[in-house]
C-alpha positions, 0 to 999 in steps of 0.5 A: 725571480730567477729566469728559466733557461729555454730555447731562444725564440720560444720564450712566452711573452705578453707582447703578442700579435694581438697586443701589437694591434689592439688599440694601436694607432699611428700618430701622424701630423699635428696642427694648432688651431687657436687654443685647440690641438688637432692631430691625425690617428691611423687606426688599424682597428678601423680598416686603417683609416686616418681619423682627425682628433680635436683637443680643446683647452679643457682636455676634451677630445672629439673625433672629427670625421664621420664613420667611414671617412679617412683624411688621407691623400694619395699625392706621391702615393705616400701622401702626407699633409692630407688635411689642415685647419683654421678657425675651427674649420678642417679641410681634408682629402677623403681617401676614397675619392681624393676630393677636397672636403670642408668640415665646419663645426656642427656640419657634415663634410662638404666637397669643395672640388668636383668629381674628376673624370678619372676615379681618384684622378685629382688628388689634393694635399699640403694646403695653406689658407690665405690670411683673409680666409677667403681662399686657400692654396694647395698641391693638386696631382692630376692623373689624366691617364694610367701612366706616370707620364700622364700625371701633372703636379701643380699648385692651385688656388680655390675658395675656402667655403664654396665649390670652385674651379681650382685656379692653377698658380704654378705649373711646369716643374715635375713636382711642387710642395709646401705652398705657403702664403706670406702674412700679407697674403701677397707673396707665395713660397713653394718648393719644386724639383724635376726628374730625376731628382728626389726631394732629398737630392736637389730642390729649389725654393721659389717665391712669387709676387702674386701681384706682378707674377715675378718669381725669385729662386731663393735657394737650392739647385743642383746638389742642394735639398731645401724643404719646410719653407715657413713665413715668420710673422715679421715677413722673413722666410725660413727654410731647411737646407743641406748646403753645409752637409746637414739639413740646417735652418736658414732665414731669408729676407728679400734684398738680403743674403741668406742668413744661417740660423742653426747650423752644425752636425745633426739633421733638422730636416727629414727626407720628404717621402711624405708631405707636411713635415714639421721639424721647427716652430716659431715661439712668441718671444722670438726664439725657435724650437727644433728637433735635430737628429744625431747618432740615430737619436732626436734632441729637441732644442730651442734657439733663443733670440740671442742665438744661444741654443739650449738642448732640452733633456726631455727623454724623447728619442724621436720627434715627429712634429713640432708646433708652437702653442699660444703663450710660448709653449710647444706641442710635439708628437714624440716617443722614447725607447720605452714609450710609443709616440704621444702628443705632449705639451712642453712649457718652457721656463722664462729664462731658458738656459739660465743656470737656475732656470727650472726644467721644462714641464712636460704634460702628456695630452694624448698618451701612448696606449697603456700596455700593461706589461712589465718594463723588463720585457722591453729591449732598449736599443743601443746605437752601434757603429761597425766596419763595412766596405764600399763597392771597391772594398775600401773600409768605411763605417755603417750604423744601426740600432741593436736590441738584445733579447729581453724577458725577465722570466726566460734566458738562453741555455748555457752556451747558446747564442740568440738568433738575429733578425737583421731589419732593413728600413724602407726608403731606402732614404729613411732611418731606423727609428729609436722609439718603442715599437711593439713590432720589434719587442714582439721579437726581442721578448721571445729571445731574438736579437734585433739590429735595425740597420742604418746602411749607407744611404740612410738619413741622419748622418749627413749628406755624404752618408746619404749619397753613398747609395747613389749608383750603389743600391743593392751593393752598399745596403747589402754590404752593411747588412752583412757587416752588421750581422758579422760584427754582432756574431763576432761580438758574441751577441748573435748565433752565426748559424741563425742569422735572418733578414727581413724588410719591407719595400726597399728593405724587402729588396735588400732582403732579397738581394742579400739572400741572392748572394752565393755567400749569404750568411743568412739562414732565412728571410722575410720580404714584405712587399719587396722589390724583386725586379728593378727593371719592372720598378723603373718601367711600371711605378708611379710618377714620384719614384719613376726616375728614382732609380736613375740615381740609385742604379743608373739611367734606364735603359742605358744601364740595363745590364746593371738593373739585371745584375742587381735584380733578385728576380734574375738570380733565383738560382742563387736563392737557396734559403727559406723565404716568406713573402708578404704582399698587398693585393692593391700595391701600386708601388710594388705590384703582386706580380713581382712577389709572385715571380719570386715565389713561383721560382722558389716553388719550382726549385724546391726551396721552402717558401711561404706566400701570403697575399692580403686582399685590399692592402696597399704598400704597407699593411694597415688593417689590424687583422692583416698586421696580426696575421703577418706577424704570427706567420713570420714567427711561425716561419722562423720557428719552422726554419730555426727549429723552436716551438711556438708558445702553445697558449698563443694559438698561432696558426702555422704558416703554410710552407711549401717544400718544407 
């Protein structure tokens, strides 16, 4: 069939907002419990709650939590590691009250911790059960008052099966994470760090002899990020460190030097915005499996006991969790450029790496949803590297993933170039994720080109690249977004007159900062709960990020002039392009007031502006109806601004655009 020419942006597509959210889930953490697997599913259709699913050996799956409950912690506000399992029992933090619960087979969930004095004032995460099964250790975040300075993060110990008063084991550091008990139960390891560092800046790995109370700092310190401590069955402690530029794998034994296990280009570690990352796992034969990111893509590999590393060609481009199964197999949460995340079992050949060894066998245990669409509608990302500049104008390179328009039934009119959406990830220490996202394909199948920018500061390109954003937030990220758009326009892959920019959270800040430039090349932008006022963020945000800007911008209030200069809220006179603002009413990280000041300023100055406030949403939208409305509103916005018609059959409700 010959594609029919039609204006870019107006192409009819089966990838509607309804499809984006229908039966959609966010697969999260993965755990092995004997021969069973347990994983987390974020379900937009169930008010965004996190359900836990158990899969037994015969393939039967069971939802574990009763209706209305959600295994989600608010520690660090971003959560992670809100549940753990052992011998059929699940311990989890319930979202509504943040208390720790025990769920035994055939029983209703029972609270193990008392109701705190302040509602949701005691939050629990990142637990580990002692070898004897009698106690567990975990992170507790205690909120004694409303301010960030009222929050205390500690490691506590409590009984596994009956309510008890948590015993404080570790207190003093600003933050603690990953408490892990040695196989003999007599030694505790954990990660700690202090303001103004973030966990990807400077952390320490500490071990304590629980009988003597003696602490030993194993690794870390200023300029070294350590994460994911894990005890090997032989009693050695393994961990990730970026001491050689890349988050690599190391091993420590008491009384001996640290031994590098897997070191080289590529990131095994990830920035710990959320607790509980799992990027490597021990196999029974003495080998270790790990995921490593390079040039924007993940590769799953195995290091044998002899030190030989074998890369597994499995077709995955993003790996979120790696766990070892009994018998030498692996379980992973992973996806590809043409498939959403799924839970997969990987059976490895006995002679892995041998010339005549058979290929690993992949069995999908929790498949991605059946989309029922022609693969020709899917745009496959191309990793790109393009020239940009630093704060002084010196040349440097930046990276991204470019998605061309893809639709088997439509093509652009002769001589017409597609509009470009420049997407900005959050963090800002995060990265573009090269796995099938219908949130991206929603745009490309309609005729948009998309570039997901890994600007300086992004993870996956080494410590030096990540550190480029230090002191330069609002400068390097903006420069790289402008450079990506200019490079693609020069390549003839995007219309230079129809460049648009969008992002959420930190990406929303970069969006606003780019639009607030007098020389901005962007025709329009969409800010999803974006930071508008850096001073307000520094003064009124949660503990985890309360000193983050010390490193990204400068210490406050000493560097107040820089905060003012880089805050879009102080440069609304430069905002001359149409803007859509999407905001959650219960956002504790970027409160609605920040968005509403920007909206009010544009409204007063006669600039086209749309504003949607979603009741009950926090920092990021989780409810299906809100995700759907946000997508359709943004498409309607671009249609108004760029001048294309929306497909009538979708019945999209136009967004209200003031000063249109």
